[in-house]
N, C-alpha and C positions, 0 to 999 in steps of 0.2 A: 109285550113290546117286541116289535120286529127287530131282527138282527141289524138291518140298515139303520134304524133309529138309535140302537145301542152304540153302534160304531160312530155315528154322527156325534152323539153326546160325548163319547170318550175322546175323539179327536178334537172336538171343540175345546175341551179342557186342556188337552196336551198342547194345543196351539197357544194357550195362554201362558205356557212356560212350566206347567206341572210336569214333573219328571217320573212320577210313580203311579202305577195303577194297582189297586188292591182289591182282592176278592175276599169277601168276608163270609165265613162259614160256607164255603163253596162245594162241599162234598157231594151235594145232591144235584149239582149242575156242571160237573166236570166236562162232559162232552161239549156243552155250549161254551164253557170257558176256553177250551182248547181252540174252538173255532174263532172266538173273539181275538185271542192272542195271535192266531195265524193271520187273520185279516188285517189287524193293526200293523203287524210287522210287514206284511205285503205292501202296505201303504207307505212304508218308509220310516215309521216311528219306531223308536227303540227305548221305551220306558223301562223302568225297573218294575218287574212283576212281583207282587207280594201276595203270598198265600196266607191269609189271616184266619186261623182255625181254632176251634175249641179242643183240638187234639184227638177227637173221636173219629179217626180216619182209618181206612184200610191201607195197609202198607203196599199191597199190590196196586192199588189205584195211584198212590203217590209215586210208585216206581214208573208209571207211564208219563209222569210229568218231568222226569229228569231232563235237564237241558232247557226247560221252558220257564221254570220258576226261579227267580233270582234270590228272593228272601222268603224263608219260612218263618212265620210268626205264630207258633202254636202255644196254646195254654197247656199246662200239665196240672190238672186239678187234683187227681186222686191216685194214690197207690193202694188205697183201702177200698176193696170192692163193696163192702157193706156200706161204707160212707157214700160211695158213688151211687148206690141204689137208693139210699135214704134221701140224698139231696138232689140227685139228677135222674133217678130211675134208670140207671145204666150200670148194673152190677159188673158188666164186662168192660167198663171203661179202662181200667188199668191194663187189661190184656191188649186192647186195641191201641191205646195211647203209647204204651212202651214200644210196641212194634213200629208204630208210625214214627216215633221219635228216632228210633234207630235207622229207619229208612231215610228220613230227612238228613240225619247226620252223615249217613253214607254218601249222600249226594253232595253235601256242603262242607263237611268237616267242621273243625272248631274255629276256623278263622272267620272273622267278621270284617268284610271290606267296606269301608265308608268313603263317601265322596268329600268334596271340598266343603260342603255344608254340614259335614259330620253325621249325615244320615246314612243308614245302611243301604248298600248297593248289592251285596251278595253275602249270604250266610244264613244262620239260624239264630233266633232269639227265643228262648223259652220263658214264658210268663207263668208265675205261680202266685196265686192269691192265698195268703195265710188266713185261715178261718178260726174264729174263736173256739176254744175248747179242743181243737183238732191239731195240736202241735205234733203228735206222733205221725200223723199223715204227712205233714210238711217235711218232717225229718226223713221219712221214707222216700219222699219225692226227691229230695236233694241227694240222698245216698244212692238212689238208682241212677241219677244223672251222672254223679261223680264216678261211681264204680262200674256201671254198665255201659256208659257212653264215654264221657271224658270230663275230668274236672275243669278242662279249659273251655267247656261250652259256655256260651253267654246266657245268663239268667237275669230276668227282671223279677225281683222279689217284692211283692206288693203287700202293703199293710192297710189298704183303703177299704176293706169290707165294712159295710154298715148295714144295719137292719132296716128294711122297708116296713111299711105298715103291716104287710101281710104276715110278717114273721115276728112281730113284737111279742107274741105269746109263745114262741117256740123256745124250748129250754136251752137249745144249743146255738141258736142263731139270733137271739134277741139283744145282742150287744156287739159292739165292735171288738177288734183285737186289742188286747192290752199291750202296753209297752214291754212288759216282761215277756209275754208270749212271743212277740216279734223279735225281741233281743235273743231269745233262745234259738230261734230259727237262724237268725243272722250269725250267731256264734257257731252253729253247726256248719253253715256255709263256709265260714272261714276255716274251721277245723278240717274240712274236707279239701281245702286248698282251692276253693272255687272263687277266684278273684276277678273273673271276667263277668261284667254285667253291671247291674244297678241294684241298689237298695234305696228305700225311701227314708228320708228323715221322718221320724215318726209323726212329728207335728204337721208335716206337709201333706199327710194322706187326704185331708179334706179338700185340698186344692184341686184334686183331680176328680172330684165327685160331682156328677151332673145333678141339678136340682130337679128331681123327678116329680115334684109338686107342680112344676110348670108344664104348660102344654107342649113346648118345644125345649126339652131339658138340655139338648146338646148345642143350642145356639147361644 
């Protein structure tokens, strides 16, 4: 798609009253993203720019985005490299993600600024999905955030993992998270003094799950 058409589509949405533009997993098109932001701003639009990422980013690259990105929305999946290799084939995920998170925090700090509609306008929100059988990994994730970054950082702790057909025979991924597992992680979060952010009511986890048996699961 040509740049002109991308800009047309974005401005068309902004003209409808949308106030935010999000880039999802944008690590591989950072140069294009910067051009898009620059052109949109030149046209007089001032949306909230959201960098929505899996956390597997280079800190040096993120450093070049300082002053451009309003809200960082990273996942923080693993502190266990073996687990990262097993589930995502990225043994060095902890190395990159921890450096990336520190850089995001350097830029934004612990404060989360929200607008009148209570949505984020500036700051960082770290998402962590608790996985079945992998509670030690989740505890390490929280301890890193609290001890190496700040216990005041905003965290979205999720319990909504569910097994798809492809992993029904996987010994560690063939079931959802139990209430006891999730409670253990929540208790650690509270013990670490991490009171900024969100936890799910355990029963509500299915509400956020797309129906991937449908052709268009997000509609």
